[in-house]
C-alpha positions in Angstrom: 4.4 2.1 0.8 0.9 1.4 -0.3 -0.7 3.4 -3.0 -4.0 3.9 -1.2 -5.4 2.6 2.1 -7.9 0.2 0.6 -5.7 -1.5 -2.1 -2.3 -1.8 -0.5 -0.9 -2.6 -3.9 2.8 -2.2 -3.3 3.0 -3.6 0.2 1.1 -6.8 -0.9 3.2 -7.1 -4.0 6.7 -6.7 -2.7 6.3 -7.6 0.9 6.0 -11.3 0.1 9.3 -11.2 -1.7 11.2 -10.3 1.5 9.1 -12.2 4.1 10.6 -14.8 6.4 13.8 -15.2 8.3 15.1 -17.7 5.8 15.5 -14.8 3.4 18.3 -12.2 3.5 17.9 -8.5 4.2 16.6 -6.6 1.2 16.4 -3.1 -0.1 13.1 -2.1 -1.7 13.2 1.0 -3.8 10.3 2.5 -5.8 9.7 5.4 -8.2 6.4 6.7 -9.5 5.2 9.2 -12.1 1.7 10.7 -12.1 -0.1 12.5 -14.9 -3.4 14.4 -14.4 -5.5 14.7 -17.5 -6.5 18.2 -18.7 -4.3 19.9 -16.1 -0.9 21.6 -16.2 0.4 19.5 -13.3 2.0 16.2 -12.8 3.7 14.4 -9.9 6.6 12.2 -8.8 7.2 9.9 -5.9 10.0 7.7 -4.5 10.6 5.5 -1.6 13.4 3.5 0.0 12.9 0.7 2.5 15.2 -1.7 4.4 13.4 -5.0 5.0 15.1 -7.0 7.8 14.1 -10.5 9.1 14.1 -10.4 12.9 12.8 -13.8 13.8 11.3 -16.8 12.1 8.4 -15.6 10.0 8.9 -12.0 11.1 10.1 -8.9 9.3 11.0 -5.3 10.2 10.7 -2.4 7.7 12.4 0.9 8.0 12.2 3.5 5.3 11.2 6.8 3.9 9.0 8.1 1.1 8.7 11.4 -0.8 5.9 12.6 -3.0 5.2 15.8 -5.0 2.0 16.5 -6.9 1.7 20.2 -8.0 2.0 22.3 -4.9 1.7 19.2 -2.6 5.0 18.0 -1.1 5.3 15.2 1.4 8.2 13.4 3.2 7.3 10.5 5.4 9.4 8.2 7.6 8.1 4.6 7.9 8.6 1.8 10.4 6.7 -1.4 10.5 6.7 -5.1 11.1 4.9 -8.3 10.4 4.9 -11.6 12.3 4.0 -15.1 11.1 4.4 -17.5 14.0 5.6 -20.9 13.0 2.9 -23.5 12.4 0.2 -20.9 13.3 -2.8 -20.0 11.2 -2.7 -16.3 11.9 -0.3 -13.4 11.4 -0.3 -9.8 12.6 1.6 -6.6 12.1 1.5 -2.8 12.0 3.3 0.3 10.8 3.8 4.0 11.5 4.1 6.7 8.9 4.9 10.3 10.0 6.3 13.4 8.4 5.8 17.0 7.2 3.5 18.0 4.4 3.4 21.3 2.4 0.3 21.9 0.4 0.7 25.4 -1.1 0.7 27.7 1.8 -0.8 25.1 4.2 1.9 23.2 6.2 1.0 20.3 8.6 2.2 16.9 9.8 0.9 13.6 8.4 0.6 10.8 10.9 -0.8 7.4 10.1 -0.8 4.2 12.2 -2.2 0.8 11.2 -2.6 -2.6 12.8 -3.9 -5.7 11.1 -4.4 -9.4 11.9 -5.2 -12.2 9.5 -6.5 -15.7 10.2 -6.5 -18.8 7.9 -10.0 -20.1 8.4 -9.4 -23.1 6.1 -6.7 -24.1 3.7 -8.2 -21.9 1.0 -10.0 -19.2 3.0 -8.7 -16.4 5.2 -10.0 -13.2 6.7 -8.1 -10.0 7.6 -9.1 -7.1 9.9 -7.3 -3.8 9.9 -7.5 -0.5 11.9 -6.0 2.8 10.7 -5.7 6.1 12.4 -5.0 9.1 10.3 -4.2 12.7 11.1 -3.4 15.2 8.3 -3.9 18.8 9.1 -7.6 19.4 9.8 -8.3 15.8 8.7 -8.4 13.1 11.4 -10.2 9.9 12.2 -10.2 6.1 12.1 -10.8 3.6 9.3 -11.8 0.0 9.9 -11.5 -2.6 7.1 -12.3 -6.3 6.7 -11.1 -8.5 3.9 -11.9 -12.0 2.7 -9.3 -13.9 0.7 -9.9 -17.1 -1.3 -7.2 -19.2 -2.8 -8.8 -22.0 -4.9 -5.3 -23.2 -5.8 -1.8 -22.2 -4.8 -1.3 -20.0 -7.9 -4.5 -18.0 -7.6 -5.9 -15.7 -4.9 -9.0 -13.5 -4.9 -9.5 -10.7 -2.3 -12.6 -8.7 -1.5 -12.2 -5.8 1.0 -14.5 -3.2 2.6 -13.2 0.0 4.4 -15.3 2.5 6.4 -14.7 5.6 8.5 -15.7 4.9 12.1 -14.7 8.2 13.8 -13.5 11.7 12.9 -14.0 13.7 9.8 -12.4 11.4 7.2 -15.8 10.8 5.5 -14.1 8.0 3.5 -15.3 4.5 2.5 -14.2 2.1 -0.2 -15.0 -1.4 -1.6 -12.2 -3.1 -3.4 -11.4 -6.4 -5.1 -8.1 -7.9 -6.3 -7.0 -11.0 -8.2 -3.5 -12.4 -8.1 -1.9 -15.1 -10.2 1.5 -16.5 -9.1 3.4 -18.4 -11.7 6.9 -17.7 -13.1 5.9 -14.1 -12.5 3.2 -12.6 -10.3 0.3 -10.8 -12.1 -2.4 -8.9 -10.3 -5.3 -6.6 -11.1 -7.9 -4.9 -9.1 -10.4 -2.1 -8.6 -11.8 0.1 -5.8 -14.8 2.4 -5.6 -15.9 4.7 -2.8 -15.5 8.2 -1.4 -12.2 9.7 -0.2 -10.7 12.9 1.2 -7.8 14.3 -0.9 -5.3 13.9 1.9 -5.9 10.2 1.9 -4.8 9.6 -1.7 -2.3 12.4 -2.2 -4.4 13.7 -5.1 -4.7 17.3 -6.2 -8.5 17.4 -5.8 -10.0 20.4 -4.0 -13.1 18.7 -2.6 -14.1 15.3 -1.3 -15.8 13.2 -3.9 -16.6 9.7 -5.1 -13.7 7.9 -6.8 -12.9 4.8 -8.8 -9.5 3.2 -9.1 -8.3 0.5 -11.5 -4.8 -1.1 -11.5 -2.8 -3.8 -13.1 0.7 -5.0 -12.1 3.4 -7.5 -12.8 6.1 -8.7 -10.5 9.0 -10.5 -12.3 12.2 -11.9 -10.8 15.3 -11.2 -12.9 18.3 -12.8 -11.3 18.0 -12.2 -7.5 16.1 -9.0 -7.9 12.3 -8.8 -8.2 10.9 -5.9 -10.3 7.3 -4.9 -10.0 5.5 -2.6 -12.4 2.1 -1.1 -11.5 -0.2 1.1 -13.6 -3.3 2.6 -12.1 -6.0 5.1 -13.0 -7.7 7.2 -10.3 -10.9 8.9 -11.4 -13.2 11.5 -9.7 -15.8 13.9 -11.1 -13.1 16.6 -11.4 -9.9 14.7 -12.0 -8.4 11.9 -14.0 -5.0 10.7 -12.8 -2.6 8.1 -14.2 0.2 6.6 -12.0 3.0 4.4 -13.1 5.2 2.8 -10.4 8.3 0.7 -10.7 9.6 -1.2 -7.6 12.8 -3.1 -7.2 13.4 -5.6 -4.3 17.1 -6.3 -4.1 18.4 -8.9 -1.6 21.5 -8.0 0.3 24.4 -10.4 0.9 23.5 -12.9 3.6 26.1 -12.7 6.3 24.6 -15.2 8.6 
């Protein structure tokens, strides 16, 4: 569900809306359009997830996502979960994404697993560690990331994150920062810089290269549904890509 491994924009934005066993099941649907500057190619993406509370402070996510950019087509199944033990200062979770990819005449399977754990060091400071394994055709390897989050007050959160390849031929690294403001609506903005392989970002870029990414988003509850809009710009030496994403988190009738 995330846009890119180092920002996690969508998961961080809509996951909180369905977290916790005191909330009903929810359907989270998203659509995305991509435009590549100075190129006769654009893209589309969509996802559908069922978010189900399975215990106090825990969720389970089942879903699927589809993406097409030029000759690149991808269909992934997703399963994941996150646990927040009662009265604990830590949480942990993980997910699995797997499915076929067609990239022109090159067909392969995309497999990604991730595990993360977070710890509230103090009332305003927390740290997060994450491990990802990725296999996509000839690309394979592991990414480790660490993040520091600071909440000077309940409505404001700042995150600084570093990701780095530790094995395989991913050759990817990134530093990212994000700022969230939670009022009547949730507003967030952030940026990432680093180096990435094309398969990691679903971008029609023929070679590895340095990148920069900038995004801004707004999550607004309308009735019982939360709508999130995210606009981001992904830039390399050879490509300029705009993405616009709309997410709707719709609670299902509570039958408990």
